[in-house]
C-alpha angles and dihedrals in degrees: 000000000000124000122215120218111198121215109227100216097047097029089224131125110252091225109037101018094227124132124248088253094052092046093049095046099036096112091051096052123100120251089248092055094045088052091050092051093043089054090054097050102086092053091051092065090080090063091067123078103257089224090067091054095059097256 
């Protein structure tokens, strides 16, 4: 089991880059919507202070 830690300023998980709303509703999303979100995740990393990501 993984635990998400959400960054306050960006509203994104420091590990998976999803929002709390996305995390909470993940199982109810369609496969297409999950694929859309997953495709966006790498670009979201830049919204988090690099110091919070360990580098």
